[in-house]
N, C-alpha and C positions, 0 to 999 in steps of 0.2 A: 621578804619585806611586804610584797603584796599582801599575803594572807593577813600579815599582822596588821598593816594600815586598814585592811578591809574591817577586822575584829574591832579596832579602835573607832573607826567610824560608825558601825553598828551601834556601838555603845553610846557614842556621842550622839548621834541622831536619834537613838533609842527605837531604831529599826530591825527587823529580822534580817534583813539582807542589805550590805553596801557592797556595790561590785564597782572596781576600778576599771577604767578605760584610757586610752590614748590621748582622747579629747572627748569635749562635751559634745562635739558635732557626731562623734560616733555614739555618744551615748543616747542621743535624741534617734538616731537611725535604728539602734538596736530596741530601743523602747516602743517605737511605732510597731517594729517588726515583732515584737514580744505580744503586741495586742490581737494577732490574728486579723491583721487588716487585709483587705482584700484590695486588688487592683479596681479602680472605680468606685471605690468607697469614699466618702466624704469626711474630712477631719478639720474642725474649725478651729481657727488660729489667729493670733493677734498680728496686726501689721507693724507694730511698733516692736521689734525683736531683732536679732542677727538673721541674716538670710537663711542660715541651717536649720532654724526652727521649722521654717515651711518646707524648706528642701528635703528633710527628711520623711516628709509626709510623700512628696512626690517619687523619693527614692523606692517606694514599695508600690508606685502605680497608682496611689490614691489622689484625690483632687483637694489642694486647700481651699478652705472657704474661709474668707478673711471677716473678723466681726470687729467693728470700731471698738475705741478704748474709752474710758471714763475720763473726764477733761480734769480732774483733781488728782486722781492716783497715777494715770496714764496706764493703767492694767486694763485687759480686756473687759469690755462692759456686758455683765450678765444678761441684761434687757436685750441687747443686740445678739446675743447668742441664741438665745431664746428664739428670736425671729427666724433664725437662719436654720434650725434643727428641721431635717426632713428624714424620711424613711431610710436615706443613705447615709446618714451621718452615724460615724461609729465611734468618734473620739474627739475630746477637746484638748488643746493645747493651751494652756494658760502660761501666761509669762509674768513672773514677779520682777517688773522691770525697776531698775535703779536700786533696788534694794527693797522694794516695799510688795508686801504679800498681795497676792489676787483675792478676790472675793469668793473663797473657796463654799463658804456655806451657803451662798446664793446659786452657785455654779451646782451643787450638790442638789437643791431643791428643785432646780430646772430638769435634771436628768432622771430624778426620782422615777422608779419603775420602767425606766428606758435602759435598753442595754447600750449605754454609752460610757465610755470610759474617760478619766481625766489624767493628762501628764502635765505635771508642774514643771515648767522649765525655770528653775530657780537658779540660773547661772550667777546672776548677780545679787542673790540675796543668800548667803551660806549660813546666815545665822539671824534671819527675822524671825519674827513670831506672829502667830494667829492665836489670841488668847495664850494658852501655856503650851502650844505646840509649835515646833519648828516648822517654819515653812517648807514645802516640799515633801514632808513626811505624810500629810494628810489625804492623798489622792492614790490613786492605782499606782503610779510610778512618778517619781521625782528625782531631782538631780543637780548637780552643782558644777561649776567649771574650774578647774585648775590652771587656766590660762595665765600668762605671765602678768595681766594688767588687773587680776583680780584680787581679792581681799587676801587670801593665801594663795599660792602657786607652787607648781612643779616644773615649771617652764611651759609645759603643755600637760593637760590631763583632764579626766572628768569623772564624776562619782555618780552612779545612781543608787537610789534607796527606794526600797519596796518592801511591803510586808507580805506581799503575796508571792508564795514558794514556786508557783507555777511560771510566772513571769521572770522570777529572778534565775530559774534553771534555762528558759528560753534565751534571756539575755547572755548568761554564760557561754551558752552554746553559739550564739551569733557571735560574741567576741572572740571565738576561737574556731573559725572552721567548722561550722556545725555540719555541713553537708559530709564531712568527712568522718564525724564521729558518732552520728545519731545511731547508726547500725550498730555498734559496739555497746552503746549505752542502753540499748533496747528502747529508744524514744519512738512511739507511736504516731504521736502529731507532728508530722515533720513539714507543714506548710511554714513557708518562710524561713525555712532552714538553710538559707543561702547565706553562709557564715564569712567573716572577715579575719585579719588580723588586727584587731582592736584593742590588744593587751597593753596596759601600762608596763614600762620597763621596771625592772628591780630600783634602779638608780632613783628613778621619779618617786617610786613608792618610798625608799628610804628617806628622801626629802619630804615627801608630803606627811609623815609621822612627826616630823618636827615642825612643819608649818601649822599642823593641826593644834598643836600646845599653844599658839600664839593666837587663833583664830579670835576668841572671845576677846582679848586684850586689843586686837586690830579694830573690831568691830566696834567696840566701846570708844577707842579714838576717835573713830569717823563719826560717830553720833555726837561726840562732845564738839567735835569741829563743826559739824552741821549746825547744830542747836546754837553756837556761837554766832555763826554767819546769819542763820534765820532770826536771832534776836535782833543784830544789828541792821539787818537789811529791811526789818519789819517796819520801819519808819518811812519807808518809801511807799506814796501813794501810786497804785497801778502797777505795783510788782507782787504777784502771787507767789507764794512760799508753800513748802509742805506743811500741814498740819500734822503735828505727831500725835499718833492715835495710840494709846497704850495696849490696845488689844490687837493690832496690827503694827508691831514694832518696826520701824525703818533702820537697815543695815549702811544705808547711804553708799552704795557704791558710787554715785554721783548726788549732786545737789540738784535737782530740777526745779526750774522756774517757768512762769508765765507771764508776759507783759501785756497789760490790758490798754489796748490802742485807743479806748474811748476816754481813758484817764490822762494820757500823756500827749505830747505835742512831738513825738518824734518815731522813727520807725527803728525796728530792731536792727536793720543795718547800719544806720548811723549811731546808735548805741555801741555796735562792735567796733566800728571804726575809732570811735573814741576811747572805749576801753584800750585797745591795742596801740593807741597813740600814746597813752599814759603808762604803758608797760605793764598790761593785766593781761595774763595768759590763763589758759585753761578753761575758758568758756567757749561753747561750740554752739552755733547756730542751727535749731532744729534737730529731728533725729533721723527716722526713716520712714518710709511708707513701703512696705514690700510688695503691695499689690500693683504698683505702679513700674515695677521692674520691667525690662522688655520680656523675659520669660513669660510672665503673667499676660503682659499686653499682647504679645503674640500667640500666646497657648502653645509655645513650643519647648518641649522639655528634652524628652527621648526620640531621636531620629528627627525626620524632616517632616512628617504626617501629623505632626500634633498631639502625639500620645503624651499623657493619657485622655485628653479633653476630648478628641475626636473619635477616639474608639469607643468611649462609654456615651458620646452624644450630650457631653457634660453642657448644661446651660449657665453655668456659675459665671459671674459677671464680675470683671475686675476693673470695670471703668473708674475713671477719676469722679469722685462723688460718693462711692459706696461707703467710705470710711470719712465722713466730713470733720469730725472732730480730730482725728488723727491727720488729716491732710491740712487743716486750718493752723494746727499746732506748729506742724514741720514747716509751713510756709511762712508763717506770719510771727507768731507768738512765742515759740518754745525756747527756752535758753537752758543750756546743761552746763554745769560746773564739775569738771572729771575729778571729783573729790579723792577717788582712791589712786590717782596718779601720784599724789603727793604725800609727802610726811611733812605736815604743816607744823610750824611752831607758832606761838602766840602773835610773835611780830609779824608773820607771815598772814594769819588771818586778820590783824588789824589793818595790814596794807591793802588786802583785798576788801574789805568792807569798806575802808574809808575812802579808796580809790572809785570803787563802784558808786557809794553814795555821791561824792562830788561830780563824777562824772554825769551821773543821772540828774542831778538837781541842775547843773550847767546846761544841758542841752533841753531841759524840760522849760527853761524861762523863755 
């Protein structure tokens, strides 16, 4: 089933190689390792993502460098990335957050003629588009999550996609105890060939084959639901909603929103209190700021002596204030509706929009 699922994924995503793993976390670790990353190297990453995106960098002894995000798309800001590139920068991990594709065109311009690779963390965007290309397939390595709360799922699992045969082979080795098989396979480049059991099970692969059939239909349903809510909620002054861009199509893992504190008379905390009081679930305050986690604040990952930062005398800064857009959104203005959690009916959508509008207007008086 694994081989069959991989063939179907290669065809679906129009890539040379699709590789299955037991989780997208495993996929991120394997992807970074495949790029010949060395301890002490720097990898630029968004602070708005699941912790594993940045931890995968630390896994190889490299150092995460957090770049601020765009205030409309919530994806990594190419202008901030450009400011952070140093001679130690070896890769960028860009995150297609909430289902919207990153600005890959601008990132590619920035790294032109530089030996810097791009990994697409498209965990939440399994069928979004940048022009006519599926998000996640435009960079050196991309991938998707098959975790239980994604668009399609196998309970747990991950997919790596790439058109680079060298990276694909290295990922397959890392997936299956590389150190024990490189000799028999005659592999000469054995750096980072410290392998794992990252294989997907046959049962999960069989489930995935059937799930893939449903993916386009599921994404279309999320887009219809999101567009309905956007249209209904657009009447609210001070509520920022996604702008649908034909060239960077959104698969709406969630429906992100931003409140404009200059235009309203209440706080986000007050809004959430009233929403819950009126029986409206599924809304979440803020998102995350990985650079503020204790591991980065104390610069302690492996052991007690601050590896890798202390070993390589890294001056990378994780103080509050380095990602002001991400921090302000998380602390004060960002709202997330967990669209992928629910199979909503038209009645559900009407209840959500009507209740939200009524609460908003009531507390804004």
